[in-house]
N, C-alpha and C positions, 0 to 999 in steps of 0.2 A: 611365627617361628615357624621351621621346620623341624620337627622331629622323626619322620621315617627313614630307613632304612632301604628301603627298596620291596617292602613286605604289599604295598598297594598294586605292585606288578604279577607279583605271585600269585595273590589273590586271584586276581581278575583270569589267571588261569586255568582255575580249580574247575573241577564239573559242578555239576548242578546237583548230586547226590550230597556230593561232602561239602556243599550250603546247606542245606537242609538237614544233615548229620549235626554238621556245628549249630543251626537253632537249633535243634531240640539239647543237643546238650547244654546250651548257655542257658536254658531255664534252671540247671541247679545253683547258680549265682543268682536266680530272680528274687526278687522280693519275695511274690506270690508262691515259690515255692521253697523257699526256703521258712515261711511263717508256716507253711503247712508241715513243715519236718519236722520244725519243733515240737509242733501241738500232737505230732505221731510219737516224735520220742517221748512224751510226757504217759501219752497211754499205753505202748510199749513198757515204756521205766517204771509207770502203777505195779505194771502185772509182773514183770521178771525183776527178781533183785539184786541178779546177778551183772545189771549194767549199772546201777546206782542206789544208795539207800535213801537218797533225796530228790525226787524228779522235779519237784515244783522248784524248788531252789535251784538245781542247775539247769534245769530249762529256761529258767527266769533269766539267767546269767545269759542264755545264748540271744533270748528277744534282746537282752540290753547290747550285745554284742551286732546283733545285723542294725538296729533300731540305730547306735551308736555309728557302725562302719558306715551308714547311708547319712546320716546326717555331716559326718565328717570329710565325706566323699565331697557332698554339695558344697561343704566349706572351699574345698579347695580348687571345684570344678569353677565356681562365680570368681574367686580369687584368682585364679587363672586366664579364665575366659579364652581356653583354645579350643579350635571346632576340631570336630573328627573327620578323620579319611574322607575324600571327595565319595560320593555315591553312598554316603551312611546310611541316608533317608530314604534311598531309593531300590526297590526290589523287582527284580523281574521272573514271576514265577515261571518255572518249567512249566511247559506244554502239557507232560504229563500230571500234572496238579489240576484237579476239578476249580472250577470258577469259584465253586462256594466255599474250597478251602484256600483261596487266595490272602483272606484279611487273614485268615493264622496264618500263613507263609508269612507274609510282609511282617506281622507282627513280632515272629520269632528270629527275623535275620536284618531288620533294620533298625534303628538306632536315632534317637534327634536330641537337641540340647548341646552342650559342651563335654569334649572328650577325653580332658586329662585332670588326673586321672581316672582308671578305669574302675568304675562302680562295683562291676560286676566281680572282679577281681579283689578288692578289698573286701567287699563282704564275704565272697568265699572264704578268704584267708581267715578270716575273722571269727567266723561262724564255725567251720568246720575244723579249724585248729582248735576253737572252742572245746567243739564233741569231744577230739581226742584228747582235752587237757581235762574235763573234769566226770569223764566215764571212765575214772581210773580201774573200776570193776570188768568193763569193757573188754577181753583180749589182753595182749600183751601194750604197753605202752609205744614199741617200737612200730608193731601193726597198727597201732589206732593211727601214730604220725606218718605211715607212709600209705596210709589210707586217704589221709586227712591232705595229703601232698598228692596225691595222684586226680584227687576230683579240683581239687585248685587248679594243676596244672590244666586240665580236662576243660576247665570252664576258661582259664585265660587264652588259652589257645585258641578256642571258640569264638572269641572276641575278635581277634585277630584274621580266622577266615573268615568271617561274616562281612571284614573290611569296616568294622564300626569302630576300631582302635588301633591305632599303632603299638608295635612290642614294648615301647616304652611308657605306654602307659598302663599298661596289663603289669608292665613290672615294680611301676611306680604305685601302681593300687596294690598288688602285694605286698611290697614294703609299707605302707600306709597302715592297712589291715594287721599286719603281725604288729605292728607298732604299738595299733590301739589295742590287740588283745593284749598286750605285755603291759598296759599301763593299766586298762580298766584289772588285769587279773591283779595287779601291785595294788594299787589302789582301792579297788574293792572287794576282792575275794570274791568269794561266793555270796558277799550279803546283799541280796538286790536290789535294798534301797539305796545302797551307795551306788550300784551297775545305774542304776536308772535316774540319781541324782547326774550322775556324769551325764549321761544321754538327756536327760532334757536339758543341760547348759549345752550342749552341742547345737542342741534342735533351736533354742533361741539364737546361736551365734549363726545354724545356718540361715534361719528367717532375717535376719539382719544384715547379713550377707548376700544372701541370691534377693532380698526384696520379694519373695513371693509366698504363699500361705503353705506349701506342700510340707515342706518341714515342720508347719505347725505340728502334723499328725504326730511325728517324733516327741514333740512338748507336751500334747493331750495324751500318748500312747505312758510317755514317762512317768507324769506324774499319777496316772491312773493304776501302774504299776506299784507304786508306792502306796497310796493309797490301798491299794489290794492288800499287799503283803501287810502292811499297818494292822488290818482286820484280819488276816485271815493266815498269812503266811507262816506265821509261827506253830501257829495250833495244826495246820495241814500238814508241815517240816515233821511234826513233834510223831503224826498219824501217821506218815510214811513211814518215820523209822522205825516206828512201834510194830509196822507189818513186817518187817523185815526180821 
């Protein structure tokens, strides 16, 4: 299935520094960065009541968004089984990058597995859109939405610049993440137990469709989230609220 619109030819003409910059920007949508960001949000919001009155509840919702978007994208990737653009797994480091930095450079600018839709685009849309949605006391809704849109666009563009996705991949990823955010907010609201229940189901579905064990992490994390919230969540939420 041909789904490119000529972006590969344009990308091949870009200078080395733009590829490195895209590799750095794309980390904003990588799972490791998203998880660190959510943890940082919890630490900051516990100290600053101007962001949210319920740090644990809202950060749990963001975590569920990250896990669910990952699982949902995995289901779609394996269901369609469409490849990435040619050369997505190959990186030629610029001469000015020392040999010790080559592995890091390669990890930043390459990608393997199936390419449709973009997981970075879907995860960024869900999580950063969720940040704009739940942190109602942080700035204005317009500014939060503009900020989230800017990050999402930057991540999506970086995936195309790196040559690891076609434009249609990131567009569909954006739509998938947006729909998932809307569904999770509609079904679960800010109730972490419902949110993690949804992500757990998606994780099981991803395991079945992909026949791999990687999505099991989503299932285990979702069950752990439900258990921890049942054990400590309500008490912690009340405590957080009492501090405000």
